[in-house]
N, C-alpha and C positions, 0 to 999 in steps of 0.2 A: 730955540740952540743949535750954532752950527757943527754940525756932524766933525767929530774928532778926525784929524789927519792918520791916512793908512800908512803904518810903518814896517817900511821893506827890510827883511835882510836878504842878502844873496849869497847863493852857493856856487863858487865860482868865479874865478875873475878873467875869463876870454873874451871871445871876442864879442858872440850874443850879449854876453853879460854886458858889455862897453853900451853895446848900440841899448839896451834895454833901459838902462840908466839915462842913457842919452834922451831915451824916446820918455818918460818918464818925468824927465825936466820942460817936458813941452804940456805938462798940466798943473794944472795951481798949485805953488807951493803948500798952500795949506791944503791940501788935499791928498800930496803923498808927499812923503821922503824916505828917502834910503837910509838906514840908520845902521848898517855894520855890514860887511863883507867877509867871507872866508874863500878860504881857498886853501891848498893844498901845503903851501909855502908860507909863513908870516911876510916875508919878501914879497911874495907877488899880492897879498890883497894889500897890502900896507902902500903898495904902487901905486893898485886900482884905487884904494880910498883915498891917498894924494892926490889923482887925478880928475877924482868926480865930488872932491869937497866931502867924503863919509867920513863921519864920528868913529867909527871901530872898524877897525881891521881884524881878524882873527887868521893862526894859523893855522885852525885844525874849525875841521866842522861842528864837530862836537861842542866846542867854545860857544859857537852863534848858537848853536841851536839852545843851548841854554841861558839864552843872556832874556831876561824879561820886557826888555824895550821892544825885542822883536815882537810882530805882532802877523804877519805873513812870510812865507820864503818863497823866492823864486829860485828854482833847481834848474840851473845853466849846464851843469857837465856835462861828460861824453855818456852814450847813452847807456851803459851797463851800470851805470852809476847813479843813475837816477833813482829805481827802487830803495837800495839803502837809506838814501840820502833822503830821501820823501819820508821812508818810517822812521828815522832819525829826527825828522824835525816833525812829524804828526805825534809820535812819543812824546814829545818835548811840549806839547800845547801849541803846536803853532798850526796854522794854515796854509794850504801849499799848491803854488802855481809853477807846473814841472813842465820844461820844456818837451818839445819831441821829439822821439816818440817818447810816452810815460812811460812805458818799461820795453821789453824786447818780445811781450808774447800778450797772451790774453791773460792765461793763469795769472799773469805776475801783477799785470792791470788789475784782474777782480779781486786782486790779495788789495793790494794798495786804496780799493772804494771802500773796501770792506774795514778793514782800518781805521778808515777818515768817518765814514758811520758810526763805528762805535764808539769811537771818540767824541763824535759830534762837531768835525772840525771840516770847513771847507776843503776838496781839492779839484782843481783843474786840470786837464790839458792843455798846455798853453801853443793851439791850434790856432797863431794868429788870423787866416786864413776867417774864418769864419764871424771875425769879428770887423772887416770894412764895410763901409754904409752902399758899397757898391754891389754889394751882395744881395741885397735886401731891396734893391732897386730892380736889377735883374731877375729874380725870385718874382718878386711881384708885376713885371711886365710878362714874362713868360706864363705866370697864373691867370694873368689876363688875355688870354689867347691870343696875344700879340702877333705869335708866330703859327697859331693854329697849334694840329694834333703836336705835340713833342713825341720826337722820334729817337735825334743822335746826339749823343757826347762825342767831341771829336777832343782828347786833351794831351797835351805834349809838357815835358817839364827835363830837361838835362843838360849837362854842359860838361867837358871833359874834367875830369879831376882824378885823373888818376896818379897824378903824384900826389895828392895827400894822404899821407899813411893812414890816416884815419879811416879813411872812406873805403881803402882796402883790407883791413885788418879786421876779422871774425871777432877777433878778444876785445876789441872795440868798438863791436857793435856794426862794424862796415857793412856797405851795400846799399842800392839804391834805393830798396822799398822803405826801411826805415829812415831815410835819408830823405829823401824829398820825393819819394813816391807818393808816400801818404797825402799828399798834398792832393795828389791827382784825384785818390779816392777820394777825399774828402767833398771836393766840389761837385764832384757826379752828384753824391749824397746830397749837398747842399738843394740842389736843383730839383734830382729824381727820387730821393725822401721815401725811399720803400727798400724794400732787401730784393737784389737781383734773384733771377730764378736759376743761373749758369755763372759761376765764375772761370773764364777759362786764362789759363798766363802761361805762354813760354818764353822762354830768356838765357842769355847766355850768364855763363859764372866765371868769375877769376880765377886764378890758380889756387890762391887764399880761401876758394868756397865761397865765398858771397857774390851776390847779383850786381853785376856789371850792366847790363840793360835788358827790360821787360818790356813784354807789352801782353796787356791784359786786353781780356772780351767781356762783356758784362751782360749780361741777356735779361731783359726786364718783363715784365705783363704789359702788355697794350702796344705790343709791338716795341721795345723801346730796345735802344742797344746805346751801350758804352764803349770807344775804346781807345784806350789809354795807353801811349808810350811814353816810359821813363829812361832815363842814361847816366850813368857818369863816367861814361868812354865818349859821347856823343855829343856837339850842341846840337841842341832842339826847339820849334819854333818859339814855346813856353807858352804859348794861349790854350784858352778855353772856349771853344764854341758848341755854343747849342744849335740844334738846328729842328724846325717843324714842320708841318705840310705848307706851310705858308713864309718860310722865310727864317733866318739867323742872326746870332747873337753872338758876337765872341768878344772875350775878354779879351784884354789884349796885355802880350807880357811886362811884365812878370803875372801873369793869373793868380799867382798863389800870393801876392801883395799887389794888387790893380788900384792903379789911379785913371784908368777910362776902360770905357766899353763900345762898341758899334752896335747899333739895333737897325731892323729897316728905315726906322724912322731918324735917324742920327748917330754922332759921337757924344757922349758924355764923360766929362772928365772930373776927377776927385781929387782935386791937390793937396799936398799933404805940407806940416808946419816943417819948414826949413830947420837943421838940428843947429846944434849950438857948437859940434864938434862933428871933425869926419866921422864918420861912421864905416862899419867892414861890410854892412849888407844891404843891399838895395831897397829903397822905400823903410828903412828900418825906425823912420819917425811915427808907422803907421803898427807899430806895438802899443800905443798908447790907448786903442781901444782894446784889445782886452785888458790892458791896466784898468781903465777904467770899469769895461765889468767886474775885475774881483772886489774892486769896494766897494762897485755895487750890493753886487752881492753880500759883501761883509759886512752892509749897515744893514742889508734886509735879513741880516740874520739866516743864509741861505746856507748850508752845505755842497751843492751844486748851483751851476749857473746855467741859466733855463737855455742859452744859446749853444753851449757846451757841455751837453749834460752828458754823466755816466752813460748812461745807454749809446749812447751816439760814439763814443770813445771805443766802448763795447763792440757797437756794432763793427768798426772799420780795423777794430784788432781783429777782429773772426776772420775778415776776411783777406787778411795779410798773414794770418797763420796758414787760412788754406791756399794762398797764393806762391809762399812758400814752400810749402808742405809738394807743390807741383813741380817749382822749381828744384827740388832737395837742398835748401839753405838752410842750416842747423845751426843754433847758437848753443854755447853750454848751457843757458838758461832755459833752452827746452828739453834739456837732459834728466 
C-alpha cells in the first residue's frame, strides 16, 4: 500500500516560506502537500495561499495549530518567535520542522526537544546544509584518506546586509552568528565530527549590541584546526576548504547549499531542479532534501532524524553560547 501524503502547515508567509513551498513542489505530489498557511494577518496568509495554491489561510498561528488536517508544521518566522511557535505546534500534536536557529540558545533548544520527546512528536532544526548529497560524497572522500591526514578547515560566509533591519536588531534575533555563522560551525562539524578542545572567538559588535563580524578558531585533537570567518558587514568568499597532508577539497560558494566541489582528482557538479517560480535565496530548491528527510522520519515513526539529530543541534548551540559569551552578545532570552 502506498504511504499517505505528508500534509504540511506553514507558520509564516515570508521569503523563506515561499522558497520552501516552491522547493516542496519539486517533489512528487502524492508525497507532499501544503494544506494550510498562517501569518500574523489573514491578508498576508491569504495572499500567500493564493500564490501557492494552498487550501487554507489563517490569520493566526493558533488556528493552524488546531487544524486536524495538518500533520507537520514548518516554522519560518523570525528567530525569537521559533520557540513559542514550536511549543504551540507541539502542544497541538503537530510534528515540527523549525527553521534555523531553532531557538536563541542551548537552554531553550533543550526545552523544545524535551517537550517533543514527552509528546512523542518529531522535531528537527531545518539545517538544510546537512542534507545536500554533495556532503556525503565529500565526507567519504576525506574518510578514504584521499587528502592524507586531515589538518585544516577554512570556512567563510558573509555579505554586507547591514541595511536589513532584522539583522541589526537584537530584539529580532539579529547578529551574524545565529543568522549565518551557524552554517560555518555545522559544516566543520560535518567533516570533523568531534568536540573541539578549545573555541576562541573575537569579533566586532554593532551599536545595537549584536555581532557583525566574528572570527572563530577551533582546536581539535590530532593537530586539526578550524578557522571560521563570518560577517554581515563584508562580502566573503563563501567557500569551505578542508586540507590534509596531501591535498585539499573546496566546496564552492555557496558552501551552505552547494552544487559543486573540487578535489585533487576533479570537480564534481550536483545540479538542482529548476524552480517553478522565482525564489528569494540562492539554490533554494535544495530545501527539498530536508523536506524528504522529514517525510522519511515520519513514515519510520522517528521523533528525530539521524542526519540532524538532537545531539548535533545541541552541540552546535553549546558552541554558539560559548562564542557569544566571549563576544559579550546577550539576548533577552538569555536572561
